[in-house]
C-alpha positions as CSV (number, residue, x, y, z in Angstrom):
1,X,0.0,0.0,0.0
2,X,1.4,3.4,-1.0
3,X,1.9,5.9,1.8
4,X,0.7,9.5,1.8
5,X,4.2,10.5,0.9
6,X,4.2,8.1,-2.0
7,X,1.0,9.7,-3.2
8,X,2.6,13.2,-2.9
9,X,5.7,12.0,-4.8
10,X,3.4,10.6,-7.6
11,X,1.6,13.9,-7.9
12,X,-1.7,12.4,-6.7
13,X,-1.7,14.7,-3.7
14,X,-0.5,18.3,-3.9
15,X,2.0,19.7,-1.5
16,X,3.4,23.2,-0.7
17,X,6.9,22.4,-2.1
18,X,10.0,24.1,-0.7
19,X,12.7,22.1,-2.6
20,X,13.0,19.3,-5.0
21,X,15.7,17.5,-6.9
22,X,16.2,14.0,-8.2
23,X,16.9,12.6,-4.6
24,X,14.6,14.5,-2.2
25,X,11.4,16.5,-1.9
26,X,10.8,19.0,0.8
27,X,7.4,20.5,1.6
28,X,5.5,22.3,4.4
29,X,3.8,19.9,6.9
30,X,0.0,20.2,6.7
31,X,-0.2,20.0,10.6
32,X,2.7,22.1,11.8
33,X,3.9,22.0,15.4
34,X,6.2,25.1,14.9
35,X,6.1,28.2,12.8
36,X,8.6,26.4,10.5
37,X,7.7,22.7,9.9
38,X,9.1,21.3,6.7
39,X,9.3,17.7,5.8
40,X,12.2,16.4,3.8
41,X,11.7,13.0,2.2
42,X,13.8,10.8,-0.1
43,X,12.1,10.1,-3.4
44,X,13.0,6.4,-3.0
45,X,10.6,4.8,-0.5
46,X,12.4,3.6,2.6
47,X,10.1,2.7,5.5
48,X,12.2,4.2,8.3
49,X,15.7,5.0,9.5
50,X,15.7,1.5,10.9
51,X,15.6,0.1,7.4
52,X,18.6,2.0,5.8
53,X,21.7,0.1,4.8
54,X,25.2,1.2,4.1
55,X,24.3,1.6,0.4
56,X,22.0,4.4,1.5
57,X,24.8,6.5,2.9
58,X,24.9,8.9,-0.1
59,X,21.2,9.4,0.0
60,X,21.2,10.0,3.7
61,X,24.0,12.5,3.5
62,X,22.1,14.4,0.8
63,X,18.9,14.3,2.8
64,X,20.6,15.7,5.9
65,X,22.5,18.3,3.9
66,X,19.3,19.5,2.2
67,X,17.5,19.6,5.7
68,X,20.4,21.8,7.0
69,X,20.1,24.2,4.0
70,X,16.3,24.5,4.4
71,X,16.7,25.1,8.1
72,X,19.3,27.9,7.6
73,X,17.0,29.5,5.0
74,X,13.7,29.2,6.8
75,X,14.8,29.4,10.5
76,X,17.9,31.4,10.5
77,X,17.9,31.8,14.4
78,X,18.1,28.0,14.8
79,X,16.3,24.8,14.0
80,X,15.9,21.2,14.9
81,X,15.9,18.2,12.7
82,X,13.9,15.2,14.0
83,X,13.7,11.7,12.6
84,X,10.9,9.7,14.2
85,X,11.4,5.9,13.8
86,X,8.8,3.2,14.6
87,X,5.7,3.4,16.6
88,X,7.3,4.2,20.0
89,X,9.5,6.8,18.2
90,X,6.4,8.7,17.0
91,X,6.6,7.7,13.3
92,X,3.1,7.9,11.8
93,X,4.0,7.5,8.0
94,X,6.1,4.5,7.0
95,X,8.4,6.5,4.7
96,X,11.6,8.0,6.0
97,X,11.2,11.7,6.6
98,X,13.0,14.5,8.4
99,X,11.1,17.2,10.2
100,X,12.9,20.6,10.0
101,X,11.4,22.6,12.9
102,X,12.0,26.3,13.9
103,X,10.7,29.8,14.0
104,X,10.5,29.8,17.8
105,X,12.5,28.6,20.8
106,X,12.2,24.8,21.1
107,X,12.2,23.1,24.5
108,X,14.3,20.1,25.5
109,X,13.4,17.4,26.2
110,X,10.7,17.5,23.5
111,X,8.1,15.8,25.6
């Protein structure tokens, strides 16, 4: 079964795109938890961070680099990058994704 992110990647569901290249797509979260809440996803479907392999290293580096560039642009006073993994980790969509959060002071621990 295709995830909502797969449907976004296929163009079936529109998104408010921030960035796209041949490896990643970044777009605003539809239910933001901070003034800046952008999701960065690989175009190749990977269920979670727990499913990556050594051969994914280049894609992961690009994903993280792009998240950093987006964070610097959209939250210049500081940002957080979150990767939820599995049910106990808070992951709700089984497609690897990074949350770029910012635009306000973020508390630690997150809750």
